[in-house]
C-alpha positions in Angstrom: -34.1 -2.1 -61.4 -37.4 -3.9 -61.2 -40.6 -3.9 -63.2 -44.0 -5.3 -62.2 -44.9 -8.5 -64.0 -48.4 -10.2 -63.9 -47.2 -13.5 -62.5 -44.1 -15.2 -60.9 -43.5 -17.3 -64.0 -42.9 -14.3 -66.2 -39.4 -13.6 -67.5 -36.9 -13.3 -64.7 -34.8 -10.5 -66.2 -34.2 -8.6 -69.4 -31.8 -6.0 -70.6 -33.5 -2.7 -71.5 -30.5 -0.9 -72.9 -26.8 -0.7 -72.8 -24.1 1.6 -74.2 -20.6 0.9 -75.4 -17.8 2.7 -77.1 -17.3 2.2 -80.8 -13.6 1.6 -80.6 -13.4 -1.6 -78.5 -17.1 -2.2 -78.2 -16.8 -2.4 -74.4 -20.0 -2.0 -72.5 -19.9 0.9 -70.1 -23.5 1.1 -69.0 -26.3 -1.5 -69.0 -29.8 -1.6 -67.5 -31.2 -5.0 -66.3 -34.9 -5.2 -65.4 -35.8 -7.8 -62.9 -39.2 -9.5 -62.2 -39.6 -8.6 -58.4 -41.9 -11.7 -58.1 -38.9 -13.9 -58.6 -36.7 -12.3 -56.0 -36.2 -14.9 -53.3 -37.1 -14.6 -49.6 -33.7 -15.8 -48.5 -30.3 -14.6 -49.8 -29.1 -16.3 -52.9 -25.3 -16.8 -53.0 -22.7 -18.4 -55.2 -21.7 -22.0 -54.4 -24.6 -22.6 -52.2 -27.8 -24.7 -52.6 -29.8 -21.6 -53.0 -27.9 -20.0 -56.0 -30.7 -19.8 -58.6 -31.4 -16.1 -58.4 -27.7 -15.3 -58.1 -27.1 -17.2 -61.3 -30.0 -15.3 -63.0 -28.2 -12.0 -62.2 -24.8 -13.3 -63.3 -26.2 -14.6 -66.5 -27.9 -11.3 -67.3 -24.7 -9.4 -66.7 -22.2 -11.8 -68.4 -24.3 -12.2 -71.5 -24.9 -8.4 -71.6 -21.2 -7.4 -71.7 -20.2 -9.8 -74.4 -20.4 -8.3 -78.0 -22.6 -9.9 -80.6 -19.9 -9.8 -83.4 -17.1 -7.4 -82.5 -14.5 -9.9 -81.1 -10.9 -8.7 -81.1 -7.6 -9.3 -79.4 -6.9 -7.4 -76.2 -6.0 -3.8 -76.7 -6.6 -4.1 -80.4 -9.3 -2.8 -82.8 -8.7 -5.3 -85.5 -11.9 -7.3 -85.3 -12.0 -11.0 -86.3 -13.6 -10.8 -89.7 -15.5 -14.1 -89.5 -16.0 -15.2 -85.9 -18.7 -17.7 -86.7 -18.4 -20.7 -89.0 -21.5 -22.6 -90.1 -21.6 -26.2 -91.3 -24.1 -28.9 -92.0 -23.9 -32.5 -90.7 -26.6 -35.1 -91.4 -28.9 -32.3 -92.3 -28.4 -30.4 -89.0 -26.8 -27.0 -89.2 -24.2 -26.1 -86.6 -23.0 -22.5 -85.8 -19.6 -22.5 -84.3 -17.7 -19.6 -82.6 -14.2 -20.0 -83.8 -12.4 -17.1 -82.1 -9.0 -17.9 -80.5 -10.2 -18.8 -77.0 -13.3 -20.5 -78.3 -11.2 -22.6 -80.7 -8.9 -23.6 -77.9 -12.0 -24.8 -76.0 -13.0 -26.9 -79.1 -9.6 -28.6 -79.3 -9.3 -29.1 -75.5 -12.9 -30.1 -74.7 -13.8 -32.1 -77.8 -10.3 -33.2 -78.9 -10.8 -32.0 -82.4 -8.8 -29.4 -84.4 -11.6 -29.3 -87.1 -15.3 -30.0 -87.2 -15.9 -31.8 -90.5 -19.4 -31.3 -92.0 -21.0 -32.6 -95.1 -20.7 -29.3 -96.9 -17.6 -27.7 -95.3 -15.0 -27.9 -92.6 -14.8 -25.4 -89.7 -12.2 -24.9 -87.0 -13.5 -26.5 -83.8 -15.0 -24.1 -81.2 -18.1 -23.4 -79.1 -21.4 -24.7 -80.5 -23.8 -21.7 -80.6 -27.5 -21.4 -80.4 -29.1 -21.5 -83.9 -30.0 -17.8 -83.6 -28.4 -16.1 -80.6 -24.8 -15.4 -79.7 -25.1 -17.8 -76.8 -23.8 -21.3 -76.0 -26.2 -24.0 -77.2 -28.0 -25.5 -74.2 -28.0 -29.0 -75.8 -24.2 -29.0 -75.6 -23.5 -26.9 -72.5 -26.7 -27.2 -70.2 -24.8 -26.2 -67.1 -23.0 -23.0 -68.4 -24.2 -19.7 -67.1 -24.5 -18.1 -70.5 -26.8 -20.7 -72.2 -29.8 -19.5 -74.1 -32.2 -21.7 -72.0 -31.6 -22.0 -68.3 -32.9 -25.3 -67.0 -31.8 -24.9 -63.3 -34.6 -25.3 -60.7 -35.0 -23.8 -57.2 -32.7 -25.1 -54.4 -30.8 -27.4 -56.7 -27.3 -26.1 -57.8 -26.7 -26.7 -61.5 -25.4 -23.7 -63.5 -21.7 -23.1 -63.5 -19.2 -20.5 -64.5 -17.4 -22.6 -67.0 -14.6 -22.2 -69.6 -17.3 -21.6 -72.2 -18.4 -18.2 -70.7 -14.7 -17.5 -70.0 -13.9 -17.9 -73.7 -16.7 -15.4 -74.6 -15.3 -12.8 -72.2 -11.6 -13.3 -73.2 -12.4 -13.2 -77.0 -14.2 -10.0 -76.5 -10.8 -8.5 -75.9 -12.1 -6.3 -73.0 -11.9 -8.6 -70.0 -9.6 -10.7 -67.9 -10.8 -13.8 -66.1 -9.7 -15.5 -62.9 -10.3 -19.1 -63.9 -9.8 -20.4 -60.3 -13.4 -19.5 -59.5 -14.9 -21.5 -62.3 -16.0 -25.1 -62.5 -15.6 -27.5 -65.4 -18.8 -28.5 -67.2 -19.9 -32.1 -66.6 -22.1 -32.7 -69.6 -20.0 -34.3 -72.4 -16.8 -33.8 -70.5 -14.4 -36.7 -70.9 -12.8 -36.1 -67.5 -16.2 -37.0 -65.9 -16.7 -40.2 -68.0 -13.6 -42.2 -68.9 -10.8 -39.7 -69.5 -11.0 -40.5 -73.3 -12.6 -38.2 -75.9 -16.1 -39.2 -77.0 -16.1 -40.4 -80.6 -18.3 -38.5 -83.0 -19.1 -35.8 -80.4 -20.3 -33.1 -80.7 -21.7 -33.5 -84.3 -23.1 -37.0 -83.8 -26.7 -37.7 -82.6 -26.8 -37.0 -78.8 -28.8 -40.1 -77.8 -26.5 -42.6 -79.5 -23.3 -40.7 -79.0 -23.3 -39.7 -75.3 -23.5 -42.2 -72.4 -26.8 -44.1 -72.0 -27.4 -42.8 -68.4 -27.5 -39.2 -69.6 -31.1 -39.6 -71.0 -34.4 -41.2 -70.2 -34.8 -44.6 -72.0 -38.3 -46.1 -72.6 -37.2 -49.5 -71.3 -35.8 -48.1 -68.0 -38.8 -47.0 -66.0 -39.0 -45.0 -62.7 -35.6 -43.4 -63.5 -35.2 -39.8 -62.6 -31.5 -39.7 -61.8 -29.5 -37.2 -63.8 -26.1 -37.4 -65.5 -24.5 -35.7 -62.5 -25.6 -38.6 -60.1 -26.5 -35.9 -57.6 -30.0 -34.8 -58.7 -33.2 -36.4 -59.8 -36.8 -35.5 -60.7 -39.4 -35.4 -63.4 -38.5 -34.5 -67.0 -40.1 -32.8 -70.0 -41.3 -35.2 -72.7 -43.8 -35.5 -75.5 -45.5 -38.7 -76.5 -46.0 -39.8 -80.1 -44.1 -40.2 -83.3 -44.0 -38.4 -86.6 -46.7 -40.5 -88.2 -49.1 -38.4 -86.2 -50.2 -35.3 -88.1 -50.2 -33.2 -84.9 -46.6 -34.2 -84.2 -45.4 -33.7 -87.7 -47.1 -30.3 -88.0 -46.0 -29.0 -84.6 -42.4 -30.3 -84.7 -41.3 -30.2 -88.3 -37.6 -29.9 -87.4 -37.7 -33.0 -85.3 -39.6 -35.0 -87.8 -37.4 -33.9 -90.7 -34.3 -35.3 -89.1 -35.2 -38.4 -87.2 -31.8 -40.0 -87.9 -30.2 -37.3 -85.8 -32.8 -36.6 -83.1 -34.3 -40.1 -82.7 -32.0 -42.7 -84.0 -33.6 -45.5 -81.9 -37.1 -44.6 -83.0 -38.4 -43.9 -79.5 -42.1 -43.1 -79.2 -41.4 -40.0 -77.0 -39.1 -37.0 -77.3 -37.9 -34.1 -75.3 -37.8 -30.3 -75.7 -36.2 -28.6 -78.7 -33.5 -26.8 -76.6 -32.1 -30.3 -75.7 -32.1 -31.4 -79.3 -35.3 -33.3 -78.5 -33.5 -35.7 -76.1 -35.1 -36.3 -72.8 -32.7 -35.2 -70.1 -33.5 -36.5 -66.7 -34.6 -34.4 -63.8 -32.8 -31.8 -61.7 -35.6 -30.9 -59.3 -34.2 -32.8 -56.2 -30.7 -32.8 -54.7 -28.9 -35.6 -53.0 -27.4 -34.6 -49.6 -23.6 -34.6 -49.2 -22.0 -38.0 -49.3 -24.9 -39.6 -51.2 -25.7 -40.1 -54.8 -28.2 -41.7 -57.2 -28.1 -44.1 -60.1 -30.8 -45.1 -62.7 -34.0 -46.3 -61.1 -32.9 -45.5 -57.5 -34.8 -42.2 -57.3 -37.9 -41.1 -59.2 -40.5 -39.9 -56.7 -40.0 -36.9 -54.4 -40.0 -39.2 -51.3 -37.2 -41.4 -52.7 -33.8 -41.5 -51.1 -30.3 -41.2 -52.4 -27.7 -43.8 -51.3 -24.4 -43.5 -49.4 -21.7 -44.5 -51.8 -18.0 -45.5 -51.8 -15.7 -46.1 -54.8 -12.8 -48.4 -55.2 -9.4 -46.7 -55.7 -9.2 -47.8 -59.4 -12.9 -46.9 -60.1 -13.6 -50.6 -61.1 -16.5 -50.8 -58.7 -18.6 -48.8 -56.2 -20.9 -49.7 -53.4 -24.3 -48.2 -52.5 -25.9 -48.4 -49.0 -29.6 -48.1 -49.9 -32.4 -47.3 -47.5 -34.8 -50.1 -48.3 -37.2 -49.5 -45.4 -38.1 -45.9 -44.3 -40.1 -47.1 -41.4 -37.4 -49.2 -39.7 -34.5 -47.3 -41.1 -33.1 -50.5 -42.7 -30.2 -50.4 -45.2 -28.9 -52.9 -47.7 -25.6 -52.7 -49.6 -25.4 -53.2 -53.4 -22.2 -53.3 -55.4 -21.8 -52.3 -59.1 -19.0 -53.8 -61.0 -20.1 -53.2 -64.7 -22.5 -51.2 -66.7 -26.1 -52.3 -66.9 -25.7 -54.6 -63.9 -29.0 -54.8 -62.0 -30.1 -55.2 -58.4 -33.7 -55.7 -57.4 -35.2 -55.0 -53.9 -38.5 -54.1 -52.3 -38.8 -50.5 -51.1 -41.0 -49.8 -48.0 -42.0 -46.1 -47.7 -43.0 -44.2 -44.6 -46.7 -44.6 -45.3 -46.3 -48.4 -45.5 -46.5 -48.5 -49.3 -44.1 -51.1 -50.9 -42.6 -50.9 -54.4 -40.3 -53.2 -56.2 -37.3 -51.3 -57.5 -34.5 -52.5 -59.9 -31.3 -50.6 -59.9 -29.3 -50.3 -63.2 -25.6 -49.7 -62.7 -24.0 -47.0 -64.8 -20.3 -47.3 -65.9 -18.4 -47.5 -62.6 -15.6 -45.2 -63.8 -18.0 -42.5 -64.9 -19.9 -42.7 -61.6 -16.7 -42.4 -59.5 -15.1 -39.7 -61.7 -18.2 -37.6 -61.7 -18.7 -37.6 -57.9 -15.0 -37.1 -57.2 -15.0 -33.9 -59.4 -18.5 -32.7 -58.9 -17.7 -29.8 -56.5 -14.2 -29.1 -57.6 -13.1 -25.8 -59.1 -10.6 -25.7 -62.1 -7.3 -27.2 -61.0 -5.4 -25.5 -63.8 -5.9 -22.8 -66.3 -8.1 -24.1 -69.1 -6.6 -21.4 -71.4 -2.9 -21.8 -70.7 -0.7 -20.2 -73.4 -3.5 -19.0 -75.6 -2.5 -15.8 -77.4 -3.0 -13.6 -74.3 -2.7 -16.2 -71.6 -4.6 -15.5 -68.4 -2.0 -15.9 -65.7 -2.7 -16.8 -62.1 -3.1 -13.4 -60.4 -0.3 -12.7 -58.0 -2.3 -10.1 -56.0 -5.6 -11.8 -55.5 -5.2 -14.5 -52.9 -6.4 -18.0 -53.7 -9.7 -18.7 -52.0 -11.2 -22.2 -52.0 -14.9 -21.7 -52.5 -16.9 -23.8 -50.0 -20.6 -24.1 -49.5 -22.0 -21.7 -46.9 -23.5 -23.9 -44.2 -27.2 -23.5 -43.6 -27.4 -22.3 -40.0 -30.4 -22.8 -37.8 -30.9 -19.3 -36.4 -30.8 -19.2 -32.6 -33.6 -17.4 -30.8 -32.4 -14.1 -29.3 -33.4 -13.9 -25.7 -36.1 -11.4 -25.1 -34.9 -9.1 -22.3 -37.4 -7.2 -20.2 -36.1 -3.6 -20.2 -35.3 -2.1 -16.8 -36.7 1.4 -16.2 -34.0 3.8 -15.1 -35.4 5.6 -12.1 -36.0 9.3 -12.5 -33.8 11.4 -10.2 -34.8 14.9 -9.4 -31.7 17.1 -9.6 -30.9 19.2 -6.6 -31.0 22.9 -7.4 -28.5 25.1 -5.6 -30.3 28.2 -4.4 -28.6 31.3 -5.5 -28.3 33.9 -2.8 -27.5 37.5 -3.7 -24.6 38.5 -1.5 -25.4 41.4 0.8 -22.8 44.1 1.0 -22.7 46.2 4.2 -22.0 49.8 3.3 -18.9 51.2 5.0 -19.5 54.5 6.7 -16.6 56.9 6.8 -16.4 58.2 10.4 -16.9 61.9 10.8 -14.0 63.7 12.1 -14.1 67.3 13.3 -11.6 69.2 11.3 -8.8 71.1 13.0 -8.9 74.5 11.6 -5.6 76.4 11.2 -6.0 80.0 11.7 -5.6 82.0 8.6 -6.7 79.4 6.3 -10.3 79.1 7.3 -11.6 79.5 3.8 -9.5 76.5 2.6 -10.7 74.4 5.5 -14.2 75.1 4.8 -13.7 74.1 1.3 -12.2 70.8 2.2 -15.0 70.1 4.6 -17.5 70.8 2.0 -15.9 68.4 -0.4 -15.9 65.6 2.2 -19.5 66.1 2.9 -20.3 65.7 -0.8 -18.1 62.6 -1.0 -19.8 61.0 2.1 -23.2 61.7 0.7 -22.3 60.2 -2.7 -21.0 57.1 -0.9 -24.3 56.6 1.0 -26.2 57.2 -2.2 -24.4 54.4 -4.0 -24.7 52.0 -1.2 -28.4 52.6 -0.9 -29.0 52.1 -4.6 -27.3 48.6 -4.4 
């Protein structure tokens, strides 16, 4: 249902109420209220460029049907007594969902059986938002169920990942067809080097994750994101904690500089990203093209056609250096932080000097090779109640629906069907000619005169009656 909101930027959706049974805590009725001002003009579909509104709806539904604390095995009412474990590391508190499928994710995704804090040790699992039963955006920015959605219009970003799958499976009430999900890119070893990231996820994000993930003060005009497929502006705040306005408005950030700002930058990002400045996702590179640090920043910048070596040891970019003459120049990256400088000529004649900064070649090639791929295997194989490959549902490879230019329908001048006056058959009442019985002189037999007269009299009556009937017709 919809509810009028004062402006388009108001909340996109909210759950008004939902009802569930008290045995399995399975949701059987839920009301989602949408802001009609955010309903798109064009259809929003899964696995297309215009999937933002679709993802809003999916997120509202999926997060609504997951319980807040009543997690249990399938077909069981024995709830996990302590589904959340809390620990502190370097002064930062972490809430971890440690239910069976969540724990399997922790082992498989982070490569750790245990998260070791300064105060206690917890089984590995899904890092939660500090308050809500939702995945933490700072660790899973692409997941559908995150507490803060950072996707923008016409730029695919959110994914149905194993994180949301784990929530659904650990609720004990749902099965999941993993073949329709996509692995997360952020912090995923398979998109970087194939090796687990040391000290992740409890270490400081800026110093633990790859350099190209975040904006760096010494790398200007850099809007390319960690996916190498998007770019744009980013949210940031200028200043440091010596300023009274910064220290008073951002006490959490200033109280834990060693975690949030280990390099002592004079700028920081939003709290939902652990104050790291994640680079933009407001523009999308066309198919077959990509971006790297300092290649794209302005809205009229161009992505480059790329090709990778078979062993990921290098990649080549064909860069449009002159928009007016359509001139391209090739640059090859063979190691991280390698630079290439060129002059960029824009359509309006403006010229700007740009210096490309190469990311790790293996990470670049791995990310682009896997960017659009669905899960190739079950991320929860053999976990308590394994989710088998369904044998009834056929395997469908999701592909992006092409954007079709609608053809103009020919306007036909309607022909007027001539009006035909129907011929009416005239009905003629048939005319019946009355038959007259000829008069015959009776032959009278002597002796029976009285009888003859009687017969004659009857015939006269009959003839008179016949004439009367014929006349009346």
